[in-house]
N, C-alpha and C positions, 0 to 999 in steps of 0.2 A: 605382512602389511595388512592382510585381511583382519587379523586379530586386533590391530590398532583401530580399524574402522568399527569393528564390533564393540570394542571397549568404549570408544567415543560415543557410539549410538546408545549404549547402555547408560553411560554417564548422563547424556542429554535427556533421555527419557526419565531417569531417576530425578534429575534436577527439576525438570518440568513438573513431575508428579509432586515433588516436595513443595514447589512454589504454589501449585494449585491447592494442595492440602492445607497450606498455611494462608490461603486467601490472597496470595500474591501473584495472581495470574499476570503474565506480561502481555501487554497489548502492543500490536504492531500496525503501523500504517506504511503504505508504499508511497513514496514521494520522489520527485526528480532529484538527481544528484546536483550539487552546486556547480554552477558554471556551464550547464548544458545550453547549447545554442537554441535560440528561439525556433529555428526551422525544425530541429529535432523534437522540441516540445510540441510543436504544432502537429508533427507526424504522430507522436504518441497520443495526443488529444484526438486526432482524427481516427486513429486505429481503435482506441478504447471506446469512443462514442459511436463508432460504426458497428459495434457488436450488438446483436439484438437483445442481449440480456443486461446491457449497461444503460441505465437511465441517466442521461446527462441533463435532464430538465432543470435541476437546481443551478446549473451554470449558464442557463439561457437567460435572456433579458427578463427581469422581474423575478428570477429565481433567488432562493436564499443564499446561494453561493456565487451569484453573478458578479458582485463587487468583491474585490477589485477586478475590474474587467481587463485582465491581462492573460496572455497565453500561459505564462508560468503558473498562475493561480488556477486557471481552468484545467491545465494539464495535470497538476497535482491532484485535484479532485477526481478527475477521470481515471488517472492511473491507479489511484488508491481503490476506487470503486471496482475497476476491472480486477485488480488483485484480490480484493475481498470476495468477489463473486467466484473467481476461478480457484483461488486458494492454494496454489503451489508456489514455492519460492521462485521458481522460474517465471511465474506470471508477473513478477515485479522487475524483471530484467530490462525490458524495453530497449534492446540492443545496447545494453551496458549503461543506460542513462537513468535507471531507477535504483533506488536504495531504500532501506528500511529505517524507520525511526520509531522510538517508543515514546516520543513526545507528540501528544495529540495536536494535529494541525488545525483542528476546528477553531472557528472564531465567530463571535456574535451568534446569529441564528444559523450559520453554516456549520452543520455537523457532519464530520467525516465518519463513514462506516468504519468500524474497528473489528479486529479479530482477537481471539484469545490464542496466545502463543503457539498452539500446536500446529499451526499452518507452516511454520518455518521448518 
């Protein structure tokens, strides 16, 4: 079984190196899974924004990501920022309510921080 994991690791590293060498770096954002309850999204938002290194200013009134003023939108921004700062796959788990997307969730003047695929 250990050999399977090693082979998979080598494949993934080789694939990522190929993508980067060909200018095809994959970008990832951390967002809530579809159907997550508002209460859990609020808990995720509170947790992420409660960290000293996460700047949730853009989702405060007057911020570039304040609108739409919904828990889901604000949680998505905060969860992604937390993940991008901490940078491990587990940092997007949020008790099983986070997931990855390679579709940029940015809109208008609201720009989501992004990573280059090596963090997964």
